[in-house]
N, CA, C and O atoms as a Maestro MAE file, in Angstrom:
{
 s_m_m2io_version
 :::
 2.0.0
}

f_m_ct {
 s_m_title
 :::
 protein
 m_atom[240] {
  # First column is atom index #
  i_m_mmod_type
  r_m_x_coord
  r_m_y_coord
  r_m_z_coord
  i_m_residue_number
  s_m_chain_name
  s_m_pdb_residue_name
  s_m_pdb_atom_name
  i_m_atomic_number
  :::
  1 25 94.273 117.488 62.741 1 A "MET " " N  " 7
  2 3 95.005 118.708 62.416 1 A "MET " " CA " 6
  3 2 94.209 119.917 62.902 1 A "MET " " C  " 6
  4 15 92.990 119.956 62.735 1 A "MET " " O  " 8
  5 25 94.860 120.878 63.484 2 A "THR " " N  " 7
  6 3 94.172 122.059 63.972 2 A "THR " " CA " 6
  7 2 94.114 123.147 62.899 2 A "THR " " C  " 6
  8 15 94.916 123.167 61.965 2 A "THR " " O  " 8
  9 25 93.150 124.044 63.056 3 A "MET " " N  " 7
  10 3 93.004 125.161 62.133 3 A "MET " " CA " 6
  11 2 92.716 126.429 62.934 3 A "MET " " C  " 6
  12 15 91.827 126.442 63.786 3 A "MET " " O  " 8
  13 25 93.470 127.494 62.659 4 A "LYS " " N  " 7
  14 3 93.249 128.764 63.339 4 A "LYS " " CA " 6
  15 2 92.391 129.640 62.447 4 A "LYS " " C  " 6
  16 15 92.713 129.861 61.280 4 A "LYS " " O  " 8
  17 25 91.298 130.136 63.002 5 A "LEU " " N  " 7
  18 3 90.331 130.974 62.271 5 A "LEU " " CA " 6
  19 2 90.449 132.419 62.753 5 A "LEU " " C  " 6
  20 15 90.566 132.687 63.949 5 A "LEU " " O  " 8
  21 25 90.416 133.338 61.791 6 A "TYR " " N  " 7
  22 3 90.355 134.773 62.113 6 A "TYR " " CA " 6
  23 2 88.873 135.119 62.229 6 A "TYR " " C  " 6
  24 15 88.082 134.752 61.359 6 A "TYR " " O  " 8
  25 25 88.490 135.820 63.294 7 A "VAL " " N  " 7
  26 3 87.113 136.279 63.469 7 A "VAL " " CA " 6
  27 2 87.175 137.787 63.674 7 A "VAL " " C  " 6
  28 15 87.706 138.279 64.670 7 A "VAL " " O  " 8
  29 25 86.613 138.509 62.697 8 A "GLY " " N  " 7
  30 3 86.706 139.954 62.727 8 A "GLY " " CA " 6
  31 2 85.370 140.650 62.885 8 A "GLY " " C  " 6
  32 15 84.316 140.015 62.923 8 A "GLY " " O  " 8
  33 25 85.436 141.966 62.975 9 A "ASN " " N  " 7
  34 3 84.245 142.813 63.078 9 A "ASN " " CA " 6
  35 2 83.413 142.482 64.319 9 A "ASN " " C  " 6
  36 15 82.183 142.501 64.278 9 A "ASN " " O  " 8
  37 25 84.090 142.184 65.401 10 A "LEU " " N  " 7
  38 3 83.407 141.831 66.651 10 A "LEU " " CA " 6
  39 2 83.014 143.088 67.422 10 A "LEU " " C  " 6
  40 15 83.675 144.123 67.337 10 A "LEU " " O  " 8
  41 25 81.936 142.973 68.166 11 A "SER " " N  " 7
  42 3 81.578 144.056 69.094 11 A "SER " " CA " 6
  43 2 82.667 144.160 70.138 11 A "SER " " C  " 6
  44 15 83.278 143.155 70.504 11 A "SER " " O  " 8
  45 25 82.913 145.353 70.617 12 A "PHE " " N  " 7
  46 3 83.933 145.542 71.645 12 A "PHE " " CA " 6
  47 2 83.486 144.959 72.974 12 A "PHE " " C  " 6
  48 15 84.276 144.892 73.916 12 A "PHE " " O  " 8
  49 25 82.237 144.539 73.063 13 A "GLU " " N  " 7
  50 3 81.693 143.927 74.270 13 A "GLU " " CA " 6
  51 2 81.845 142.390 74.248 13 A "GLU " " C  " 6
  52 15 81.595 141.732 75.258 13 A "GLU " " O  " 8
  53 25 82.252 141.826 73.109 14 A "THR " " N  " 7
  54 3 82.409 140.381 72.974 14 A "THR " " CA " 6
  55 2 83.540 139.884 73.871 14 A "THR " " C  " 6
  56 15 84.597 140.510 73.955 14 A "THR " " O  " 8
  57 25 83.306 138.747 74.545 15 A "THR " " N  " 7
  58 3 84.314 138.164 75.412 15 A "THR " " CA " 6
  59 2 84.807 136.836 74.831 15 A "THR " " C  " 6
  60 15 84.194 136.287 73.915 15 A "THR " " O  " 8
  61 25 85.899 136.333 75.359 16 A "GLU " " N  " 7
  62 3 86.445 135.055 74.929 16 A "GLU " " CA " 6
  63 2 85.406 133.951 75.225 16 A "GLU " " C  " 6
  64 15 85.257 133.018 74.435 16 A "GLU " " O  " 8
  65 25 84.704 134.055 76.340 17 A "ASN " " N  " 7
  66 3 83.675 133.042 76.671 17 A "ASN " " CA " 6
  67 2 82.545 133.065 75.644 17 A "ASN " " C  " 6
  68 15 82.013 132.011 75.295 17 A "ASN " " O  " 8
  69 25 82.168 134.252 75.154 18 A "ASP " " N  " 7
  70 3 81.124 134.341 74.114 18 A "ASP " " CA " 6
  71 2 81.541 133.566 72.880 18 A "ASP " " C  " 6
  72 15 80.758 132.799 72.318 18 A "ASP " " O  " 8
  73 25 82.791 133.774 72.462 19 A "LEU " " N  " 7
  74 3 83.307 133.087 71.269 19 A "LEU " " CA " 6
  75 2 83.430 131.594 71.512 19 A "LEU " " C  " 6
  76 15 83.100 130.794 70.636 19 A "LEU " " O  " 8
  77 25 83.899 131.210 72.687 20 A "GLN " " N  " 7
  78 3 84.028 129.787 73.026 20 A "GLN " " CA " 6
  79 2 82.678 129.118 72.904 20 A "GLN " " C  " 6
  80 15 82.562 128.076 72.259 20 A "GLN " " O  " 8
  81 25 81.650 129.698 73.512 21 A "ASP " " N  " 7
  82 3 80.294 129.135 73.484 21 A "ASP " " CA " 6
  83 2 79.773 129.035 72.050 21 A "ASP " " C  " 6
  84 15 79.159 128.036 71.675 21 A "ASP " " O  " 8
  85 25 80.018 130.063 71.261 22 A "LEU " " N  " 7
  86 3 79.526 130.075 69.872 22 A "LEU " " CA " 6
  87 2 80.188 129.002 69.018 22 A "LEU " " C  " 6
  88 15 79.506 128.261 68.309 22 A "LEU " " O  " 8
  89 25 81.520 128.915 69.083 23 A "PHE " " N  " 7
  90 3 82.238 127.958 68.247 23 A "PHE " " CA " 6
  91 2 82.129 126.514 68.723 23 A "PHE " " C  " 6
  92 15 82.277 125.589 67.924 23 A "PHE " " O  " 8
  93 25 81.874 126.310 70.008 24 A "GLU " " N  " 7
  94 3 81.695 124.941 70.503 24 A "GLU " " CA " 6
  95 2 80.427 124.286 69.964 24 A "GLU " " C  " 6
  96 15 80.272 123.070 70.069 24 A "GLU " " O  " 8
  97 25 79.539 125.056 69.401 25 A "GLN " " N  " 7
  98 3 78.333 124.509 68.769 25 A "GLN " " CA " 6
  99 2 78.706 123.699 67.528 25 A "GLN " " C  " 6
  100 15 77.923 122.875 67.055 25 A "GLN " " O  " 8
  101 25 79.923 123.946 67.000 26 A "HIS " " N  " 7
  102 3 80.393 123.282 65.767 26 A "HIS " " CA " 6
  103 2 81.496 122.262 65.998 26 A "HIS " " C  " 6
  104 15 81.878 121.544 65.074 26 A "HIS " " O  " 8
  105 25 82.023 122.188 67.240 27 A "GLY " " N  " 7
  106 3 83.075 121.217 67.512 27 A "GLY " " CA " 6
  107 2 83.952 121.671 68.669 27 A "GLY " " C  " 6
  108 15 83.671 122.670 69.332 27 A "GLY " " O  " 8
  109 25 85.012 120.919 68.894 28 A "LYS " " N  " 7
  110 3 85.918 121.173 69.999 28 A "LYS " " CA " 6
  111 2 86.835 122.377 69.683 28 A "LYS " " C  " 6
  112 15 87.502 122.429 68.650 28 A "LYS " " O  " 8
  113 25 86.833 123.329 70.616 29 A "VAL " " N  " 7
  114 3 87.680 124.525 70.481 29 A "VAL " " CA " 6
  115 2 88.952 124.326 71.262 29 A "VAL " " C  " 6
  116 15 88.920 123.990 72.446 29 A "VAL " " O  " 8
  117 25 90.074 124.532 70.601 30 A "GLY " " N  " 7
  118 3 91.360 124.402 71.266 30 A "GLY " " CA " 6
  119 2 91.748 125.660 72.050 30 A "GLY " " C  " 6
  120 15 92.217 125.579 73.185 30 A "GLY " " O  " 8
  121 25 91.543 126.826 71.422 31 A "GLU " " N  " 7
  122 3 91.955 128.076 72.049 31 A "GLU " " CA " 6
  123 2 91.173 129.239 71.447 31 A "GLU " " C  " 6
  124 15 90.826 129.238 70.266 31 A "GLU " " O  " 8
  125 25 90.909 130.225 72.291 32 A "VAL " " N  " 7
  126 3 90.310 131.490 71.839 32 A "VAL " " CA " 6
  127 2 91.220 132.604 72.293 32 A "VAL " " C  " 6
  128 15 91.525 132.718 73.480 32 A "VAL " " O  " 8
  129 25 91.656 133.425 71.360 33 A "ALA " " N  " 7
  130 3 92.527 134.573 71.699 33 A "ALA " " CA " 6
  131 2 91.876 135.841 71.180 33 A "ALA " " C  " 6
  132 15 91.919 136.138 69.986 33 A "ALA " " O  " 8
  133 25 91.268 136.587 72.102 34 A "LEU " " N  " 7
  134 3 90.649 137.876 71.778 34 A "LEU " " CA " 6
  135 2 91.743 138.928 71.907 34 A "LEU " " C  " 6
  136 15 92.357 139.072 72.964 34 A "LEU " " O  " 8
  137 25 91.985 139.667 70.812 35 A "MET " " N  " 7
  138 3 93.055 140.642 70.801 35 A "MET " " CA " 6
  139 2 92.622 141.902 71.566 35 A "MET " " C  " 6
  140 15 91.565 142.481 71.315 35 A "MET " " O  " 8
  141 25 93.492 142.299 72.513 36 A "MET " " N  " 7
  142 3 93.200 143.424 73.395 36 A "MET " " CA " 6
  143 2 94.211 144.537 73.157 36 A "MET " " C  " 6
  144 15 95.372 144.281 72.838 36 A "MET " " O  " 8
  145 25 93.758 145.767 73.316 37 A "ASP " " N  " 7
  146 3 94.636 146.929 73.212 37 A "ASP " " CA " 6
  147 2 95.528 146.992 74.464 37 A "ASP " " C  " 6
  148 15 95.017 146.938 75.583 37 A "ASP " " O  " 8
  149 25 96.823 147.102 74.291 38 A "ARG " " N  " 7
  150 3 97.758 147.093 75.410 38 A "ARG " " CA " 6
  151 2 97.597 148.306 76.322 38 A "ARG " " C  " 6
  152 15 97.776 148.203 77.535 38 A "ARG " " O  " 8
  153 25 97.263 149.438 75.745 39 A "MET " " N  " 7
  154 3 97.151 150.669 76.533 39 A "MET " " CA " 6
  155 2 95.854 150.746 77.315 39 A "MET " " C  " 6
  156 15 95.855 151.111 78.491 39 A "MET " " O  " 8
  157 25 94.730 150.400 76.661 40 A "THR " " N  " 7
  158 3 93.420 150.564 77.301 40 A "THR " " CA " 6
  159 2 92.894 149.296 77.931 40 A "THR " " C  " 6
  160 15 92.041 149.354 78.817 40 A "THR " " O  " 8
  161 25 93.391 148.137 77.487 41 A "GLY " " N  " 7
  162 3 92.918 146.859 77.992 41 A "GLY " " CA " 6
  163 2 91.567 146.464 77.393 41 A "GLY " " C  " 6
  164 15 90.945 145.505 77.850 41 A "GLY " " O  " 8
  165 25 91.107 147.202 76.366 42 A "LYS " " N  " 7
  166 3 89.817 146.920 75.736 42 A "LYS " " CA " 6
  167 2 90.022 146.091 74.491 42 A "LYS " " C  " 6
  168 15 91.115 146.056 73.925 42 A "LYS " " O  " 8
  169 25 88.971 145.428 74.070 43 A "SER " " N  " 7
  170 3 89.003 144.589 72.869 43 A "SER " " CA " 6
  171 2 89.339 145.432 71.631 43 A "SER " " C  " 6
  172 15 88.931 146.587 71.516 43 A "SER " " O  " 8
  173 25 90.083 144.829 70.723 44 A "ARG " " N  " 7
  174 3 90.414 145.469 69.433 44 A "ARG " " CA " 6
  175 2 89.416 145.076 68.361 44 A "ARG " " C  " 6
  176 15 89.526 145.543 67.228 44 A "ARG " " O  " 8
  177 25 88.442 144.230 68.684 45 A "GLY " " N  " 7
  178 3 87.373 143.895 67.730 45 A "GLY " " CA " 6
  179 2 87.657 142.695 66.837 45 A "GLY " " C  " 6
  180 15 86.938 142.458 65.865 45 A "GLY " " O  " 8
  181 25 88.718 141.925 67.166 46 A "PHE " " N  " 7
  182 3 88.962 140.703 66.398 46 A "PHE " " CA " 6
  183 2 89.596 139.670 67.296 46 A "PHE " " C  " 6
  184 15 90.109 139.980 68.372 46 A "PHE " " O  " 8
  185 25 89.551 138.409 66.822 47 A "ALA " " N  " 7
  186 3 90.059 137.278 67.634 47 A "ALA " " CA " 6
  187 2 90.539 136.175 66.718 47 A "ALA " " C  " 6
  188 15 90.282 136.194 65.514 47 A "ALA " " O  " 8
  189 25 91.230 135.224 67.290 48 A "PHE " " N  " 7
  190 3 91.641 133.984 66.628 48 A "PHE " " CA " 6
  191 2 91.078 132.831 67.428 48 A "PHE " " C  " 6
  192 15 91.237 132.771 68.647 48 A "PHE " " O  " 8
  193 25 90.414 131.910 66.731 49 A "VAL " " N  " 7
  194 3 89.837 130.727 67.367 49 A "VAL " " CA " 6
  195 2 90.509 129.501 66.734 49 A "VAL " " C  " 6
  196 15 90.480 129.345 65.513 49 A "VAL " " O  " 8
  197 25 91.105 128.644 67.542 50 A "THR " " N  " 7
  198 3 91.736 127.430 67.045 50 A "THR " " CA " 6
  199 2 90.747 126.273 67.251 50 A "THR " " C  " 6
  200 15 90.310 126.002 68.370 50 A "THR " " O  " 8
  201 25 90.412 125.611 66.161 51 A "MET " " N  " 7
  202 3 89.547 124.432 66.197 51 A "MET " " CA " 6
  203 2 90.432 123.212 66.043 51 A "MET " " C  " 6
  204 15 91.421 123.256 65.312 51 A "MET " " O  " 8
  205 25 90.089 122.110 66.726 52 A "ASN " " N  " 7
  206 3 90.937 120.914 66.716 52 A "ASN " " CA " 6
  207 2 90.738 120.012 65.506 52 A "ASN " " C  " 6
  208 15 91.485 119.052 65.320 52 A "ASN " " O  " 8
  209 25 89.725 120.317 64.673 53 A "ASP " " N  " 7
  210 3 89.470 119.489 63.522 53 A "ASP " " CA " 6
  211 2 89.115 120.399 62.327 53 A "ASP " " C  " 6
  212 15 88.308 121.318 62.463 53 A "ASP " " O  " 8
  213 25 89.719 120.135 61.171 54 A "ASN " " N  " 7
  214 3 89.484 120.972 59.995 54 A "ASN " " CA " 6
  215 2 88.024 120.958 59.539 54 A "ASN " " C  " 6
  216 15 87.503 121.988 59.112 54 A "ASN " " O  " 8
  217 25 87.364 119.810 59.625 55 A "ALA " " N  " 7
  218 3 85.964 119.710 59.202 55 A "ALA " " CA " 6
  219 2 85.075 120.562 60.117 55 A "ALA " " C  " 6
  220 15 84.153 121.234 59.653 55 A "ALA " " O  " 8
  221 25 85.367 120.522 61.423 56 A "GLU " " N  " 7
  222 3 84.607 121.338 62.382 56 A "GLU " " CA " 6
  223 2 84.872 122.810 62.147 56 A "GLU " " C  " 6
  224 15 83.961 123.631 62.261 56 A "GLU " " O  " 8
  225 25 86.103 123.154 61.822 57 A "ALA " " N  " 7
  226 3 86.414 124.555 61.550 57 A "ALA " " CA " 6
  227 2 85.698 125.028 60.304 57 A "ALA " " C  " 6
  228 15 85.238 126.169 60.248 57 A "ALA " " O  " 8
  229 25 85.598 124.174 59.309 58 A "GLY " " N  " 7
  230 3 84.860 124.526 58.111 58 A "GLY " " CA " 6
  231 2 83.383 124.727 58.380 58 A "GLY " " C  " 6
  232 15 82.750 125.582 57.760 58 A "GLY " " O  " 8
  233 25 82.831 123.959 59.287 59 A "ALA " " N  " 7
  234 3 81.428 124.097 59.652 59 A "ALA " " CA " 6
  235 2 81.185 125.392 60.406 59 A "ALA " " C  " 6
  236 15 80.128 126.012 60.284 59 A "ALA " " O  " 8
  237 25 82.185 125.792 61.190 60 A "ALA " " N  " 7
  238 3 82.044 127.017 61.980 60 A "ALA " " CA " 6
  239 2 82.093 128.228 61.072 60 A "ALA " " C  " 6
  240 15 81.991 129.360 61.547 60 A "ALA " " O  " 8
  :::
 }
 m_bond[239] {
  # First column is bond index #
  i_m_from
  i_m_to
  i_m_order
  :::
  1 1 2 1
  2 2 3 1
  3 3 4 2
  4 3 5 1
  5 5 6 1
  6 6 7 1
  7 7 8 2
  8 7 9 1
  9 9 10 1
  10 10 11 1
  11 11 12 2
  12 11 13 1
  13 13 14 1
  14 14 15 1
  15 15 16 2
  16 15 17 1
  17 17 18 1
  18 18 19 1
  19 19 20 2
  20 19 21 1
  21 21 22 1
  22 22 23 1
  23 23 24 2
  24 23 25 1
  25 25 26 1
  26 26 27 1
  27 27 28 2
  28 27 29 1
  29 29 30 1
  30 30 31 1
  31 31 32 2
  32 31 33 1
  33 33 34 1
  34 34 35 1
  35 35 36 2
  36 35 37 1
  37 37 38 1
  38 38 39 1
  39 39 40 2
  40 39 41 1
  41 41 42 1
  42 42 43 1
  43 43 44 2
  44 43 45 1
  45 45 46 1
  46 46 47 1
  47 47 48 2
  48 47 49 1
  49 49 50 1
  50 50 51 1
  51 51 52 2
  52 51 53 1
  53 53 54 1
  54 54 55 1
  55 55 56 2
  56 55 57 1
  57 57 58 1
  58 58 59 1
  59 59 60 2
  60 59 61 1
  61 61 62 1
  62 62 63 1
  63 63 64 2
  64 63 65 1
  65 65 66 1
  66 66 67 1
  67 67 68 2
  68 67 69 1
  69 69 70 1
  70 70 71 1
  71 71 72 2
  72 71 73 1
  73 73 74 1
  74 74 75 1
  75 75 76 2
  76 75 77 1
  77 77 78 1
  78 78 79 1
  79 79 80 2
  80 79 81 1
  81 81 82 1
  82 82 83 1
  83 83 84 2
  84 83 85 1
  85 85 86 1
  86 86 87 1
  87 87 88 2
  88 87 89 1
  89 89 90 1
  90 90 91 1
  91 91 92 2
  92 91 93 1
  93 93 94 1
  94 94 95 1
  95 95 96 2
  96 95 97 1
  97 97 98 1
  98 98 99 1
  99 99 100 2
  100 99 101 1
  101 101 102 1
  102 102 103 1
  103 103 104 2
  104 103 105 1
  105 105 106 1
  106 106 107 1
  107 107 108 2
  108 107 109 1
  109 109 110 1
  110 110 111 1
  111 111 112 2
  112 111 113 1
  113 113 114 1
  114 114 115 1
  115 115 116 2
  116 115 117 1
  117 117 118 1
  118 118 119 1
  119 119 120 2
  120 119 121 1
  121 121 122 1
  122 122 123 1
  123 123 124 2
  124 123 125 1
  125 125 126 1
  126 126 127 1
  127 127 128 2
  128 127 129 1
  129 129 130 1
  130 130 131 1
  131 131 132 2
  132 131 133 1
  133 133 134 1
  134 134 135 1
  135 135 136 2
  136 135 137 1
  137 137 138 1
  138 138 139 1
  139 139 140 2
  140 139 141 1
  141 141 142 1
  142 142 143 1
  143 143 144 2
  144 143 145 1
  145 145 146 1
  146 146 147 1
  147 147 148 2
  148 147 149 1
  149 149 150 1
  150 150 151 1
  151 151 152 2
  152 151 153 1
  153 153 154 1
  154 154 155 1
  155 155 156 2
  156 155 157 1
  157 157 158 1
  158 158 159 1
  159 159 160 2
  160 159 161 1
  161 161 162 1
  162 162 163 1
  163 163 164 2
  164 163 165 1
  165 165 166 1
  166 166 167 1
  167 167 168 2
  168 167 169 1
  169 169 170 1
  170 170 171 1
  171 171 172 2
  172 171 173 1
  173 173 174 1
  174 174 175 1
  175 175 176 2
  176 175 177 1
  177 177 178 1
  178 178 179 1
  179 179 180 2
  180 179 181 1
  181 181 182 1
  182 182 183 1
  183 183 184 2
  184 183 185 1
  185 185 186 1
  186 186 187 1
  187 187 188 2
  188 187 189 1
  189 189 190 1
  190 190 191 1
  191 191 192 2
  192 191 193 1
  193 193 194 1
  194 194 195 1
  195 195 196 2
  196 195 197 1
  197 197 198 1
  198 198 199 1
  199 199 200 2
  200 199 201 1
  201 201 202 1
  202 202 203 1
  203 203 204 2
  204 203 205 1
  205 205 206 1
  206 206 207 1
  207 207 208 2
  208 207 209 1
  209 209 210 1
  210 210 211 1
  211 211 212 2
  212 211 213 1
  213 213 214 1
  214 214 215 1
  215 215 216 2
  216 215 217 1
  217 217 218 1
  218 218 219 1
  219 219 220 2
  220 219 221 1
  221 221 222 1
  222 222 223 1
  223 223 224 2
  224 223 225 1
  225 225 226 1
  226 226 227 1
  227 227 228 2
  228 227 229 1
  229 229 230 1
  230 230 231 1
  231 231 232 2
  232 231 233 1
  233 233 234 1
  234 234 235 1
  235 235 236 2
  236 235 237 1
  237 237 238 1
  238 238 239 1
  239 239 240 2
  :::
 }
}
């Protein structure tokens, strides 16, 4: 079963690859969605990370 995690208070310099690398230390990552401002194209400072296993998501 997959679990979607909210990740907030991120630096505006954080990239999806940064989050992927960080969360992969705890298990398989299904998806990383960094929320971007539609007008400026810059990060909004939060993201959603989908982990493929609930236990791995809990560890993250």
